[in-house]
C-alpha positions in Angstrom: 45.1 -104.3 -88.2 44.3 -106.2 -85.8 44.8 -104.6 -82.1 47.5 -106.9 -81.2 49.2 -106.5 -84.4 48.8 -102.6 -84.3 50.2 -103.0 -80.6 52.8 -104.7 -81.2 54.1 -102.5 -84.1 53.8 -99.5 -81.5 56.5 -101.4 -79.2 59.2 -102.4 -82.7 58.8 -98.4 -83.6 59.5 -97.4 -80.1 62.8 -99.7 -80.2 63.8 -98.6 -83.3 63.7 -94.4 -82.3 65.7 -96.1 -79.3 68.2 -97.6 -81.8 68.6 -94.5 -84.1 68.9 -92.1 -80.9 72.5 -90.9 -81.4 73.4 -91.1 -77.5 73.3 -94.4 -77.3 76.3 -96.6 -78.4 76.5 -98.8 -81.7 75.9 -102.5 -79.2 73.2 -101.2 -78.0 71.7 -99.8 -81.5 72.1 -103.1 -82.6 70.4 -104.5 -79.8 67.5 -102.3 -80.0 67.4 -102.9 -83.8 67.9 -107.0 -83.0 65.2 -107.1 -80.9 62.5 -105.2 -82.9 62.8 -107.3 -86.2 62.6 -110.2 -83.7 59.3 -109.8 -82.2 57.9 -109.0 -85.6 59.1 -112.4 -87.0 57.9 -114.4 -83.7 54.6 -112.3 -83.9 53.6 -113.2 -87.6 54.6 -117.0 -87.0 52.5 -116.9 -83.8 49.5 -115.4 -86.3 49.7 -117.9 -88.9 49.8 -120.5 -85.7 46.5 -118.7 -84.4 44.6 -118.7 -87.6 45.0 -122.3 -88.7 44.2 -123.4 -84.9 40.5 -121.4 -85.6 40.3 -122.8 -89.0 40.1 -119.2 -90.7 41.5 -118.1 -94.2 44.9 -116.9 -94.6 46.0 -113.5 -94.3 45.6 -111.4 -97.6 48.4 -110.9 -99.6 49.0 -106.9 -100.8 52.0 -104.7 -102.0 53.8 -101.9 -100.9 56.0 -99.5 -102.5 59.4 -98.4 -101.3 61.5 -95.8 -102.2 65.1 -96.5 -103.1 68.1 -93.8 -103.6 70.0 -93.8 -106.8 72.9 -91.3 -104.7 76.1 -92.2 -106.5 75.2 -94.2 -108.8 74.4 -97.2 -106.3 70.5 -97.3 -107.0 70.7 -100.7 -108.5 72.8 -102.1 -105.6 70.5 -100.6 -102.8 67.1 -102.5 -105.1 69.2 -105.8 -105.2 70.5 -105.6 -101.6 66.5 -104.9 -100.4 64.7 -106.9 -102.7 66.6 -110.4 -101.4 65.6 -108.8 -98.2 62.1 -108.9 -99.3 62.4 -112.2 -100.8 63.6 -113.9 -97.2 60.4 -112.4 -95.8 58.7 -114.6 -98.3 57.7 -111.9 -100.8 58.5 -111.2 -104.5 59.5 -108.2 -106.0 59.4 -105.7 -109.0 61.5 -102.4 -109.8 60.5 -99.6 -111.2 62.5 -96.7 -112.8 65.6 -98.8 -112.0 68.2 -96.9 -114.1 71.9 -96.1 -114.0 71.0 -92.7 -112.5 71.2 -91.0 -109.6 67.6 -90.9 -109.4 65.1 -92.3 -107.1 63.1 -95.8 -108.1 60.6 -97.7 -106.5 60.8 -101.2 -104.9 57.3 -102.9 -105.5 56.9 -105.9 -103.1 54.1 -108.3 -102.8 53.6 -110.5 -99.9 51.2 -111.1 -97.1 50.2 -108.1 -94.7 52.3 -109.4 -92.1 55.3 -109.5 -93.8 55.0 -106.3 -95.0 54.0 -104.8 -92.0 57.6 -106.3 -90.9 59.5 -105.0 -94.0 57.3 -101.3 -93.7 59.1 -100.8 -90.4 62.5 -102.5 -90.5 63.7 -101.5 -94.1 64.2 -98.1 -93.2 66.4 -99.3 -89.9 68.4 -101.9 -92.3 68.9 -99.8 -95.0 70.5 -97.2 -92.6 72.9 -99.4 -91.1 73.7 -100.8 -94.4 74.5 -97.1 -95.7 76.4 -96.1 -92.9 78.5 -99.4 -93.0 79.1 -99.1 -96.6 80.2 -95.3 -96.3 82.6 -95.9 -93.5 84.4 -99.2 -95.1 84.5 -97.3 -98.3 86.2 -94.5 -96.6 88.6 -97.1 -94.9 89.4 -99.0 -98.0 90.4 -95.6 -100.1 92.6 -94.1 -97.6 94.7 -97.4 -97.6 94.8 -97.6 -101.1 96.1 -93.9 -101.2 98.5 -94.6 -98.6 99.9 -97.6 -100.7 99.8 -96.5 -104.2 99.8 -93.3 -105.8 96.5 -93.5 -107.6 94.9 -90.2 -108.9 91.7 -88.6 -108.0 89.5 -90.0 -110.4 90.8 -93.5 -110.0 90.1 -93.4 -106.3 86.8 -92.1 -107.0 86.1 -95.2 -109.6 87.6 -97.6 -106.8 85.3 -96.3 -104.2 82.4 -96.3 -106.3 82.9 -99.7 -107.5 83.6 -101.1 -103.5 80.7 -99.7 -102.5 78.4 -101.5 -105.1 79.6 -104.7 -104.1 79.2 -103.9 -100.6 75.9 -103.1 -100.5 74.9 -106.2 -102.7 76.8 -108.4 -100.7 75.5 -106.9 -97.5 71.9 -107.3 -98.7 72.4 -111.1 -99.4 74.0 -112.1 -95.8 71.1 -110.1 -94.5 68.8 -112.0 -96.5 70.3 -115.5 -95.6 70.1 -115.0 -91.8 66.6 -113.7 -92.4 66.2 -117.3 -93.9 67.7 -119.0 -91.7 66.2 -117.5 -88.2 62.6 -118.4 -90.0 63.6 -121.7 -90.5 65.1 -122.3 -87.3 61.8 -120.9 -85.6 59.7 -122.8 -87.4 61.7 -125.7 -86.2 61.8 -124.4 -82.7 57.6 -124.8 -83.1 57.7 -128.3 -84.2 59.7 -129.3 -81.2 57.5 -127.8 -78.8 54.4 -129.6 -81.0 56.4 -133.1 -80.8 57.5 -133.0 -77.1 56.0 -135.4 -74.7 53.4 -132.4 -72.8 52.2 -131.3 -75.9 48.9 -131.5 -75.8 47.1 -131.9 -79.3 45.8 -128.9 -79.9 49.0 -127.2 -79.8 50.4 -130.1 -82.2 47.8 -129.4 -84.8 48.5 -125.4 -84.2 52.0 -125.6 -84.7 51.6 -127.9 -87.7 48.7 -126.1 -89.3 50.9 -122.4 -89.1 53.9 -124.7 -91.0 51.0 -125.3 -93.9 49.7 -121.7 -93.6 53.6 -120.8 -94.1 53.9 -122.7 -96.7 50.9 -121.9 -98.9 51.6 -118.4 -98.4 54.6 -118.7 -100.8 52.6 -120.1 -103.2 49.5 -117.5 -103.2 52.4 -114.4 -103.0 53.4 -116.0 -106.2 50.3 -116.4 -108.1 49.7 -112.9 -107.0 52.7 -111.4 -108.3 52.1 -113.1 -111.5 48.8 -111.8 -112.1 50.1 -108.3 -111.0 53.0 -108.3 -113.3 52.6 -111.0 -116.1 55.0 -110.0 -118.5 58.3 -109.0 -116.5 61.6 -110.1 -117.5 64.5 -111.4 -115.3 66.8 -108.7 -113.7 69.9 -108.8 -115.2 72.8 -109.0 -113.6 75.0 -105.9 -112.6 78.4 -106.0 -113.8 79.9 -104.2 -111.7 81.6 -106.7 -109.2 84.8 -105.7 -106.4 85.8 -108.8 -104.6 87.0 -106.8 -101.9 84.0 -104.9 -101.3 81.8 -108.2 -101.7 83.9 -109.8 -98.9 83.8 -107.0 -96.5 79.7 -106.4 -96.8 78.8 -110.1 -96.8 80.9 -110.0 -93.5 79.4 -107.1 -92.0 76.2 -108.2 -92.7 76.7 -111.3 -91.0 77.1 -109.6 -88.4 74.5 -106.7 -88.3 72.0 -106.8 -85.9 68.4 -107.6 -87.3 66.4 -109.6 -84.6 67.2 -113.0 -84.8 68.1 -114.5 -81.6 72.2 -113.5 -82.1 71.9 -111.2 -85.3 66.8 -110.7 -88.5 59.0 -118.1 -97.3 61.2 -117.5 -100.7 60.6 -115.3 -103.5 62.2 -113.4 -106.4 63.2 -110.1 -107.9 62.3 -109.0 -111.7 62.3 -105.3 -113.1 59.9 -103.6 -114.4 62.2 -101.3 -116.2 66.1 -101.7 -116.3 68.5 -99.6 -118.3 72.1 -100.3 -118.6 
């Protein structure tokens, strides 16, 4: 890891520590998380530009293992959400032990070193926001049902579970959408700077080179992933779907502060083992 990247990660961790401080307001916590993720995204693109300008080889492709909780029987929904976020960073994912049990499973993420650095720091914070929102919204949903209808305890528990799972999947989907939008917008800003009348030829070459590097990274990640996991089967879609839960999760995910100006490649997801 370069000295510049190490300093950036230390700064990001400092921002996330402030975000997790119980004394700050919710808005302040979201702002700290936003700044942390935006800093890492911009740094990764700046590094790609610098490597292209120097004529260096692209950064290495490697893997990281991220533990995903199965508490509440919501492990599959969490995996779906987090794998989508990883894909938005240009990574590809597989999952080990993705059963319906409440046990922990492992999300295996393959990507460039800078993408994995970002995910290693940001996924725990995004997960914390997602779980907190899911718990609060599901509890509110069940409370409203309890007042409106005479449901027994078992029915309410099932309703909460279905709502929670759909909320988590939709939250991850919305966050991933925003990551992709921001990365595309940031690349567009770089292109506009390079095309401006005052831009020097070296700056234009650097920006164009970064675009080529970022696109090539997607292909390199895909090739490395297929080499590591040549016989993976596509993940079967989860059968649980709660329309209100999905709508609520998507809305919260679009508002979640993840470092993309006002709010934080392409890959895919497969399963090493999955049992319905």
